[in-house]
N, C-alpha and C positions, 0 to 999 in steps of 0.2 A: 553192787554200789561202786566199786572201784572202776569197773568198765564203764559205768554211766558217767562217772566224773571225767575220766580220760577222754571219753567220746565228746563231752561237752567242751572241754578245754581244747581239743584238737579242732573242733568246729570253730571256736573263737580265733584260734591261730590262722586258719584258712580265711576267715572273713577279714581279719586284720591285714593279711597279706594282700588280699584283693583291694582293700581301702588304700594300702600304700601304693600299689601300682596305679590306681585311679587318681591318686592325689596330684600327679604331674608336678607342676612348678609351684603348687600351693605349699608353702613351708610349714605352716601351722597344721594343716591336715596331714602332711607326712610325718611331722613329729608326733602327733597323736596316734597315728597308725602304728608308728614304731613303738610307742609306749604300750599299746595294746598287744603288740606282737611279743614284746619282752614279758609282759604279764602272763600271757598264755604259755610261753616257753618255760618261764620259772615254775608255774604250777604243775605242768606236765613232768618236768624234771624233778620237782620236789615230791610229787606223789610217787613216782617211779623209785625214788631214793628210799622213802619210808616203807613202801610196801614191795620192795624188791624181791623177797622170797616168794611172793605170790605171782610173779610174772617169769617169763623166759629170761633169765639173768643175762645171757649173752646179748640178747636183743636190747634189753632195757639199759645195760651198761653202755652200749654203743650210742643209743639215742640220748642218753643223759649227757654224755661227753659232747656230742654235737650241739645239743641245745644250750649247754653251758657256754660253748664257744659263740654261738649266735647271740645269746642275750648279753654276754659280756661285751661283745663287739658293738652292738647297738646302744648300749648304755653309755659308751665313752663320750659321744658327742654331747649328749644331754648333761653329763656330769661336768664336762669342762665349761659348758655355758652357764650352769647354775654356780659353779665355783667362781668364775669370773664376776658374775653379778654379786655374789656374796662378799668377795674380797673388795670390790669397788665400793659397795655400800658401807662396808666397815671402815674403809679408809676415809670416806666422807665424814662418817660419824666421828672417828677418832681425831681427824684434823680440824673438826669444827667448821666444815664447809657449810655455809648457811647460817651457822652460829645459833645458839639458843637466844630466846627473845631478850633475856636480861643483859646481853653483851653489848657494850656501846658500839656505835658505828665507827668506821675507820677514821673519819674526820674528828670525832670527839677524842679518840685515843691519841691522835696526832697532837691535838691542841694540849692534851693533858701531859704528854711527854715533854712538849716544848715548855710548858709552864713550869713543870717540875724541874727541868734543868736550868731554868732561870735565863734562858736565852732570848726571851721576848722583851724588847725594850718598851719603855713607857709609851712611845709613839706607836707600838704594835708592829714594828718592823723586825722580822726575825733575823738573826745573825746566820753565819755560815754553819755554826754547830747545830742550830735549830732546823736548818734545811736538811742536814743529814739525818737528824732524829726523825724528822717527818717523812723522809723518803723510805725508811725501813717499813713502817706500817703500811705505806701505800703499795709497796712491793708485795707485802703479805696479802693485801686485799686482792690485788690482781691475781696472785697465785691461787687464792681461795676461789675466785670466780672461775679460773681455768680448770680447777679440779672439779667444781660442781657441774660444769658443763661438759666435762669429759674431753675438752679440747687441749691442744698443746699449750705449754707454759709460754707466755709472752714476756721476755725479759724487758726491763726498763731501758730506755735509750741511754747509752754511755756517753759521757762527755768526751771531747777530743783529747787524745793522749792515753786512752786505755779505758777499761771498765772502771766504774766508780768503786766497786767493791774488790777490785784486784783479782778477779776471777779469770781463768783462761779455759775455754771450752775445749774438751778432749773427747773425740769421737771413739767409742769402744764398740766391741762386737755385741755387747748386750744392751748398751744404754748410752745416751749422750750425757756424759757426766760432767761436772765442773769441779776442779780442784782449787780450793780457796787458798790464797796466799795473802799475807799481810804485806801488801805492797806500800812502800814509803811514799808519801806525797799524795796519797789518795785523799779525796774529799771526805772529811769526817773521820771519826776513829774507826778502825777495822772491827768487824764483828768478832766477839769472843768465842771461844770454843764451845761453851754451853749453848750459846745462841745458834751456832752453826749446826749443832747436833740436836737441837730441839729443846734446849733449856732456855728459851727466851723469857722476857719479863712477864709473860702471861702463863708461866708454868709449863711451857712446852706444848700446850694445846693449840696455840695459834700459829704465829709466823714460822717458828722453828720446825715444827712437825709438818705444816702445811708445804713447805719447800720440798721436803722429802717425799711427802705423800703424793704430790702431783707426779714426780718422776717414778716413784714406786708403782703408781697406778698405770702409767705408761708402759713400764717394763712388764708388769704382770699381764697387761692387755695383749702385748706383743707375743709373749710366751704362750699364754693360754689360748689366744686366737689361732696361733699356729698349730697348737696340739688339737684344737677343735676341728680346724680344717683337714688336718690329716686323718682324724677319726671319721669325719664325714666321707672322705674319699675312700677310706678302708671299708666303711659300711656299704657304700654303693658298690664297690667291687665285690664285696662278699655276696650281696644280694643278687649279683649276676653270675656268680660262679657256680660250677657243677656241684661243689660241695653243698651249697645251700639248696640246690634243687633236689639233691638226694634226701636232704633233711625233710624238705616239704613233701616229697613223695612218701617218706615213712610216716609223717604226721597225717597225711591224707588217708593212708590205710588204717591209721589208729582211729580216725573218726568213725570208722565202721566196725573194726574188729580189733580186739585186744588180745594179744597172745598170752593168756593166763596159764599158770601151772595147772595141769589137770587134777592133780590130787588135792590142791587148795581150792579149786573152783567148786568142788562138791560140798564144801563145809559152809556153814552159815557165817555171817559177818561177825557175830559175837566171838566166835572161836578163832577167826583169822585176822580181821582188821583191828579189832580193839587191842589185842596184845601188842601188836606192832606200833599202834598209836601210843600206848603207854610206854613202850621202849623209848620212842622219840621224846616223851616227856621226861623220862628218867635221865636221858642224855643231857637235855637242857637244864634240868635242875642241878645235875652234878657240874655242869660248866659254870653255872651261876654260883654255885657254892665256892668254886676256885677263884672267883673275882674278889678283889679287895673292896667289898661293899662297906666294910667299917671305915676305911680311909675315905671313901666317896660319900660317906654319910654326912660330911660337912661340906657345903658348897664353898668353891674357891679356896680350898685348903692349901696351905703353903707346901705341905709335905709332898703331895702329888705333883705340884707344879715344879718343885725342884727336881723330881725325877723326869717330868716331861720336858724341861728345858735344859737338861744336862747336856754338856758337851760331848761329842763323840770321841773315843780314844784315838781314831785315825780319820784321815779325810775321806776314805772310801767306806767307812764303817757305817752301818744303818743307824739313824738317830735313836736315842734311848726312848723317845716317845712312840716310835713305831713298834718296838718290842713291848712296850706297855700297852699299846692299843690292840695287839693281836688277840688276846683273849676276849676282849670285848667284841671284836668283829666276829669271832667264832660263835659267841653267844647269839649275836644278831642273825647268823645263818641258821643256827639251831632253832631259834625262835621262829623263823620263817617256815622251817620244816614242820614244826609242831602245828603251826597255823594251817598248813596245807593238809596235814594228817587229820586235823579235826574237821576241815571242810569236806573231806571224803565221807566222814562218818555223819555229817550233817546232811548229806545229799538225800538220805532216807526220808526225813520229815523236817524240813526247814521250819523254824519258828514263825508263827504268824507275825506280820508286820516287819520282817526282816528280809526283804527281797534281795539285798546286797550279798547275801551269803554265797550264791552260786554264780552270779554273773556281774556284779558291780566291781568297779575298780578298787584298788587298795586305797580307800579313803575312810575317814571317820564315819561311823554309822549315822545316817540321818543327815549328812552334810553333802555339799557339792564341792569337790576339790579340796577338802579338808577345812573349809571355812566354818565358821561358827553357825550353829543352827540347832534346832530341836532334835533331841534324840529320844529313843524309846527308853522305857524304864529299864533299870539294870536286870531285873528279873527276866525280861523278854529278850535280852541280848544273848546269842549263842557264844559258846566259849571261844571260838576263833575270833569273833569281833571284840571280845574283852581283852584279848591279847594285842589289839592294835595300839593301845597307849604305850605299852612297853616297846612295841616295834617302832613307834614314832620317836621315842626317846633315843633308841639305838641308832636310828637313821640320822638324827641330829648329831649324835656322837661321830658317826662316820663322816658326815659332811664337814663338821668342824676340824676333825683330825686331818682330813685330806686338804682342806684349805690352809691349815697350819703348815702342812708339808710343802705346799705350793709356794707359800711365802718364804720358808726356809730354803727352797731350791732357788728361788729368785734372789735371795740374799747372797748365794754363793756365786753369782755372776761376777766375772773378773772386772776390776777397776771400776766399781760403782762408787758414786760419791758417798761421803760419811753420812750426809743427811738422808740419802736414800736408804742406806743400810739400816740407819736408826729407825726410819719409818717402817721398814719390813720387819725389823725386830719387835717393835711395838705390835704390829699386826699379828705376828706369830704368837706373841704372848696373849693377845686378846682371844685368838682362836683356841688356844690351849685352856683359857678360862671357860670358853664355851663347851669344850670337851668335858671339863669337870662338872659343869652345870648339868650337862646331859647325863652324866654318870649318877649324880645325885638324884636327878628325876627318875632314872630308871630304878634306882635302889628303893625309893619310896613306893613306886608303882608295884615292884616285885614283892615287896613285903606286904602290901596291901592284898595282892592276889594269892599269897602263899596260903592263906587260910581258906581260900575259896576252892571250888571244885576244878578250876583250870589246872 
């Protein structure tokens, strides 16, 4: 059973490698081939890790290390792409780009501000104060449009004698920031500190946050795009290196022959595979027991967020959130090992109506790409598939925690504007909320599965 599973995964690895070489300049085909290559590498490495005593340990340890290097390197480009998309969409949602349907348009808000300030005369001619009040929502509307389209922010034309809001552009290494000064003689009253930091008249959701969100999005796009480009270059170099060719040759031999331990190969699967799979389950259960599931039992709880948003004791010290996330990442890895161990056991007799057990991607059963769709009855699902829901929750946890870390890293860019730092702080807090939501979901799923056979 173990040899058959490893032969099948090695064949998938070689087919994915051939698809990647044949993809050429097709970006989508190359990305799909890289995903299938990572999938096969993870399963080979996971099966060798769980059932290590049944194989030649020196050979399996070396192959596991090389496959971990390959899968980690190939996953970086995809991770940076998804992280940038996640952070960009979250910034648009937080800043109100596009706005909910019940929000009045910019022109209506302008008239309301002018009417409330009493600067509109009986003849309908606005005074100088009403012109300044109308300019601020107009600038916010332009910034909202620039954020929604992903283009650069277009500043309003400044009158002769200097910018109207007394700002002086400062080019920095990380971002083109703007330091606001209360310049005397400027047209209209200068913006107050809460408005500059995101505490505008609309509660910080509109103009104030939108100003920083546009610049924060541009900063994140520069940093993550650069990281993605470097990851793509590193992956291409790795796929052409002699180290990768040695890994491919080893996997090619694995497709036909598995170096099993002679003493273990003579015993039936019930005496060799099942105890090792149960050991993987016990390790997973012990790691879950060590998690603070009681604190994660309440979504968006303040206690967990206080620890997750705590300041670091030193500038070079790791954030408290990373220390808090490490046990959850370990549970995610152990859960993946448990799934692969169960897939080996299910190779003998796959359940009827569940063809995804041995060859389908890591997707929800009965769906395409994780989309909603009909699924088989719970009684027909094998144990490895029933663990997918818990794995999805922990993957959400990983994505949100890494996105929060990227926002925190961008906020440490020297000499960024206060509005940009504010937007990045709001983005970081939002992603930490997503982390707590994923922990809450995993806790509910695990308690539901604890009474089952899994």
